[in-house]
Structures are given as C-alpha cells and as structure tokens.
C-alpha positions as CSV (number, residue, x, y, z in Angstrom):
1,M,0.0,0.0,0.0
2,G,2.8,2.4,0.9
3,T,4.4,2.3,-2.5
4,P,1.4,3.2,-4.7
5,M,0.4,5.9,-2.2
6,S,3.9,7.3,-2.4
7,K,3.7,7.4,-6.1
8,Q,0.6,9.6,-5.9
9,L,2.5,12.1,-3.9
10,L,5.4,12.1,-6.3
11,K,3.0,12.5,-9.2
12,A,1.5,15.5,-7.5
13,G,4.9,17.1,-7.2
14,Y,5.5,16.7,-3.5
15,P,9.2,16.3,-2.5
16,L,9.3,12.9,-0.9
17,T,11.7,11.0,1.4
18,V,10.9,7.4,2.1
19,Y,11.9,4.8,4.6
20,N,11.1,1.2,4.3
21,R,12.2,-1.7,6.5
22,S,12.4,-3.7,3.2
23,K,15.0,-1.8,1.3
24,D,14.2,-3.4,-2.0
25,K,10.8,-1.7,-1.9
26,E,12.5,1.7,-1.9
27,A,14.3,1.2,-5.3
28,G,11.3,2.0,-7.6
29,L,10.4,5.1,-5.7
30,K,14.0,6.3,-5.7
31,E,14.1,5.9,-9.5
32,Q,11.0,8.1,-9.7
33,G,12.6,10.9,-7.7
34,A,12.2,10.1,-4.1
35,N,15.0,10.5,-1.6
36,T,15.6,7.7,1.0
37,A,16.3,7.7,4.7
38,S,18.1,5.0,6.6
39,S,15.8,5.2,9.6
40,P,12.7,7.0,10.9
41,K,15.0,9.2,13.0
42,E,16.8,10.3,9.8
43,L,13.5,10.8,8.0
44,L,11.8,13.2,10.4
45,P,14.1,16.2,10.0
46,Q,13.8,16.0,6.2
47,S,9.9,16.1,6.3
48,D,7.1,18.5,7.3
49,V,4.6,15.6,7.1
50,V,5.4,12.0,7.9
51,V,3.0,9.3,6.6
52,I,3.1,5.9,8.2
53,M,1.6,2.8,6.6
54,V,2.5,-0.5,8.4
55,T,0.7,-3.6,9.5
56,D,0.0,-3.5,13.2
57,D,0.5,-2.0,16.6
58,K,3.9,-3.6,17.1
59,A,5.2,-2.2,13.8
60,I,4.0,1.3,15.0
61,R,6.1,0.9,18.2
62,D,9.1,-0.1,16.1
63,I,8.7,3.1,14.0
64,F,8.3,5.4,17.0
65,D,10.6,3.8,19.6
66,G,14.3,3.1,19.9
67,E,17.4,5.0,19.2
68,D,16.5,5.2,15.5
69,G,12.8,5.8,16.0
70,L,10.8,8.9,15.1
71,L,10.7,10.2,18.6
72,A,14.5,10.0,18.9
73,A,14.8,12.7,16.2
74,E,15.1,16.5,16.8
75,G,12.2,18.4,15.3
76,S,8.9,20.0,16.2
77,E,5.9,21.4,14.4
78,K,5.8,18.3,12.2
79,V,2.6,16.3,11.5
80,I,2.7,12.5,11.8
81,I,-0.1,10.8,9.9
82,N,-0.6,7.2,10.8
83,M,-2.6,5.6,8.0
84,S,-2.2,2.0,9.3
85,T,-5.1,-0.1,10.5
86,V,-4.2,-0.3,14.2
87,S,-5.9,0.0,17.5
88,P,-7.4,3.3,18.8
89,D,-5.4,2.8,21.9
90,I,-2.0,2.9,20.1
91,S,-3.1,6.1,18.4
92,K,-4.1,7.8,21.6
93,E,-0.8,6.8,23.2
94,M,1.3,8.0,20.2
95,A,-0.6,11.2,19.9
96,Q,0.2,12.0,23.5
97,R,3.8,11.2,23.1
98,C,4.0,13.2,19.9
99,Q,2.5,16.2,21.7
100,Q,5.3,15.9,24.3
101,H,7.8,16.2,21.5
102,G,6.1,19.2,19.8
103,L,4.6,17.0,17.0
104,S,1.1,16.7,15.8
105,Y,-0.5,13.3,15.3
106,L,-3.4,12.2,13.1
107,D,-4.8,8.7,12.7
108,A,-6.0,8.4,9.1
109,P,-6.5,4.8,8.0
110,V,-7.8,4.0,4.6
111,S,-10.6,1.9,3.0
112,G,-9.4,0.4,-0.2
113,S,-6.7,-1.9,-1.4
114,V,-3.8,-1.8,-3.8
115,K,-6.0,-1.0,-6.8
116,Q,-7.6,2.0,-5.1
117,A,-4.2,3.2,-3.9
118,E,-2.8,3.0,-7.5
119,T,-5.7,5.2,-8.7
120,A,-6.0,7.6,-5.8
121,Q,-9.4,6.3,-5.0
122,L,-8.9,5.5,-1.3
123,V,-11.4,6.6,1.3
124,I,-9.6,8.2,4.3
125,M,-11.1,8.5,7.7
126,A,-9.1,10.7,10.2
127,G,-9.1,11.2,13.9
128,G,-7.5,14.2,15.6
129,E,-7.6,17.9,15.9
130,Q,-9.5,19.6,13.1
131,S,-6.8,22.2,12.6
132,V,-4.2,19.5,12.0
133,F,-6.6,17.7,9.6
134,E,-7.1,20.9,7.6
135,K,-3.4,21.5,7.4
136,V,-2.7,18.1,5.8
137,K,-6.0,17.6,3.9
138,P,-4.4,18.4,0.5
139,V,-1.9,15.6,1.1
140,L,-4.6,13.2,2.0
141,E,-6.7,14.2,-1.0
142,T,-3.7,13.4,-3.2
143,M,-4.0,9.8,-2.2
144,G,-7.7,9.4,-1.9
145,K,-11.1,10.4,-3.4
146,L,-12.5,11.3,0.1
147,A,-10.9,12.5,3.3
148,V,-13.1,13.1,6.4
149,N,-12.2,13.9,9.9
150,V,-14.6,11.7,11.9
151,G,-13.7,12.7,15.5
152,D,-11.0,12.8,18.1
153,T,-7.8,10.8,18.1
154,G,-8.5,7.1,17.6
155,A,-11.9,7.8,15.9
156,G,-10.4,7.1,12.5
157,N,-9.1,3.8,13.7
158,A,-12.5,2.9,15.2
159,A,-14.3,3.8,11.9
160,K,-11.9,1.6,9.9
161,L,-12.4,-1.3,12.2
162,A,-16.2,-0.9,11.8
163,I,-15.7,-1.0,8.0
164,N,-13.5,-4.0,8.1
165,T,-15.9,-5.8,10.4
166,L,-18.6,-5.3,7.7
167,L,-16.0,-6.4,5.1
168,S,-15.6,-9.7,6.9
169,F,-19.4,-10.2,6.9
170,Y,-19.6,-9.5,3.2
171,T,-16.7,-11.9,2.5
172,Q,-18.0,-14.8,4.6
173,G,-21.5,-14.2,3.3
174,L,-20.4,-14.4,-0.3
175,A,-18.4,-17.5,0.3
176,E,-21.4,-19.2,2.0
177,A,-23.8,-18.2,-0.7
178,V,-21.5,-19.6,-3.4
179,I,-21.2,-22.9,-1.5
180,L,-24.9,-23.2,-0.9
181,A,-25.6,-22.6,-4.6
182,K,-22.9,-25.0,-5.7
183,N,-24.2,-27.7,-3.4
184,N,-27.6,-27.4,-5.1
185,G,-26.3,-27.7,-8.6
186,I,-25.8,-24.0,-9.4
187,A,-22.3,-23.2,-10.8
188,P,-20.5,-20.3,-9.0
189,E,-20.3,-18.3,-12.3
190,V,-24.0,-18.6,-12.8
191,L,-24.8,-17.4,-9.2
192,L,-22.3,-14.5,-9.7
193,E,-24.0,-13.4,-12.9
194,L,-27.3,-13.3,-11.0
195,L,-25.7,-11.4,-8.1
196,G,-24.1,-8.9,-10.5
197,N,-27.5,-8.0,-11.9
198,A,-29.4,-8.1,-8.7
199,A,-30.3,-5.2,-6.3
200,I,-27.4,-6.3,-4.1
201,A,-24.8,-6.0,-6.9
202,N,-21.5,-4.3,-5.8
203,P,-17.9,-4.1,-7.1
204,Y,-16.6,-6.2,-4.1
205,T,-18.8,-9.1,-4.9
206,K,-17.7,-9.0,-8.5
207,L,-14.0,-8.8,-7.6
208,K,-14.0,-11.6,-5.0
209,G,-16.5,-13.7,-7.0
210,E,-14.1,-13.7,-9.9
211,A,-11.3,-14.7,-7.5
212,I,-13.4,-17.8,-6.5
213,V,-14.2,-18.7,-10.0
214,N,-10.6,-18.3,-11.2
215,D,-9.2,-20.0,-8.1
216,N,-7.1,-16.9,-7.5
217,F,-6.3,-16.4,-3.8
218,K,-3.2,-14.2,-4.2
219,P,-3.5,-11.7,-1.4
220,A,-4.7,-8.2,-2.1
221,F,-5.7,-8.1,1.6
222,S,-4.7,-11.2,3.5
223,L,-6.9,-13.4,5.6
224,K,-4.6,-13.0,8.6
225,N,-5.0,-9.2,8.4
226,I,-8.8,-9.3,8.5
227,L,-8.4,-11.6,11.5
228,K,-6.1,-9.1,13.1
229,D,-8.8,-6.4,12.5
230,L,-11.6,-8.5,13.9
231,K,-9.6,-9.0,17.0
232,L,-9.0,-5.3,17.3
233,S,-12.8,-4.8,16.8
234,R,-13.5,-7.3,19.6
235,D,-11.1,-5.3,21.8
236,I,-13.2,-2.1,21.3
237,G,-16.5,-3.8,21.9
238,L,-17.6,-6.1,19.1
239,T,-19.8,-8.6,20.9
240,T,-22.7,-9.0,18.4
241,P,-23.6,-12.3,16.8
242,L,-22.2,-11.8,13.3
243,G,-19.1,-10.3,14.8
244,K,-18.5,-13.3,17.0
245,T,-19.2,-15.7,14.2
246,A,-16.8,-14.0,11.7
247,L,-14.0,-13.9,14.3
248,E,-14.4,-17.6,15.0
249,T,-14.5,-18.5,11.4
250,F,-11.6,-16.5,10.2
251,E,-9.6,-17.6,13.2
252,A,-10.2,-21.2,12.3
253,A,-9.3,-20.5,8.7
254,A,-6.1,-18.6,9.4
255,E,-3.9,-21.6,10.3
256,Q,-4.1,-23.0,6.7
257,H,-5.1,-19.9,4.7
258,G,-3.8,-16.9,6.6
259,D,-1.3,-15.8,3.9
260,E,-3.9,-16.0,1.2
261,D,-6.5,-13.4,0.3
262,L,-9.4,-13.0,2.7
263,I,-11.7,-14.6,0.2
264,A,-9.8,-17.8,0.9
265,I,-12.4,-18.2,3.6
266,Y,-14.3,-19.8,0.7
267,K,-11.8,-22.6,0.6
268,Y,-12.0,-23.2,4.3
269,L,-15.8,-23.2,4.4
270,D,-16.0,-25.4,1.3
271,S,-13.8,-28.0,3.0
272,Q,-16.1,-28.0,6.0
273,A,-19.4,-28.3,4.1
C-alpha cells in the first residue's frame, strides 16, 4: 500500500523522502525521484509531514521507539499521519507522546486496497484535531477520493475497524452463498452473474466472486490481516452475533489460509461443508 500511495505524492509534485524496512521496496520510488532515509529518525528532520503505513501496533512501536525511531529525532511542528489499520489505543498513546515532542498526530486509516491506492481512490477517515486535519487535507486528498475527519484521536481507527468488520461479513456471506448454490447444482459463475445484476450487486462481490471462479487467492488483503482487525474490533466492543461468528470462522481458517487473500475463507468453508 505504501508504494502506490507514495507514487501519488510524487505524481502531484511533493518532494518525498521514504523509509522502508524492506530496502528493495525503496528502489522503484528512488528511480521516480524520491529520496531515501536510513531510519525513521533520519527521515523526520527531512519532512514536514510523515505518513506511516504499516501492518499492526507492534510495527507502529518499532517506527516510533528506539534510538533510530521517530521520537528520537530532533524536530517540532511536524505532522505525523498514521494511515495504518491499528488500535485506537495505540493512536491515543502515540498522539500524547508526539505532543510531548512538539509534534502533531493524526490517525487516518484508509478503506481500499492496492488497486484503489494505485488510482488515488482511497477513502480516508481521520481522527484528531480539526486544525491538523485541515493542514494536511491536501496531502490526504492526493492519495484518496474522500478524506473526512470523523472525530477525536482514535476515531479514524474505530471507523476503519467498523468498516473492516462489515467487510468480513460480506466476504464470509459471499463464500457461504456460493457454496450453498454449488451444493444445489448451481455453478458459481451462474450465481455470480445473477448477483451482478441483482439489487445487491456491488464491485466487491464482482471482484471476489471472480477470484473464487478463477481459483485466484493471491492476497490483495490477507486473511490473517482481516483476522487481526476482527480481534481489534473485539477489543473495542464487538460482541454482536455476526461479529463473534466472523471472528471464530476467520480464526479457524487462518492456520491454513492466513497468507492468502481473505476470500480464501471460501476454501476453508467449502472444505467444512
């Protein structure tokens, strides 16, 4: 996600310095004009706005902490935008720590995957001070089609977890519908044609339905990551029936299919039918 988002910033003419824990991922951006930093500490003084896109809370701590972390750098009046899907608690903690260092913090996770990042069609939900949001809104709008400040620090994270909770319902529901139809003699491609022309048609069903038909489970968004998000949703109060069921199902599927796309829940459920 970070690479196509960075390309949008370069395309818009922003001077860009990048840091990636996987150095091979920096090469393409460097060829397109980006500078590189050897650590988050080195990156901060070179930037007015720092955008973070990593996997989980642990990775956030790795970026901020330690002798080479962001908070080890000299600098103030910078804005840190954490666009990762992480817990509201880690955002609240890091916002407080940033304030102690004279830095502003905004949580601003995105809805959308690699394709949306490549076309600047991400939906961005922010949490934090409105004045900070307005300051960096042009940067956010370079990477997405919609950027909205939804509340205080952590609110963006909570909104993203709500969206991904619904995403897990959609995904499991599609898988179960295809399996039900198949077990009653209706080919998946036939059901998908019907769904694509029904009132409930949507791009996600088309995309993931095609993945099922083509047996393509290469991860755009991995099953283990939706499981991570469901656990974060549980931690902030997801106790409803569908939420509990989705968490249990994706957790059971993750051992065998965790590194595949989340629609690999179809493979797991089909094996249990």
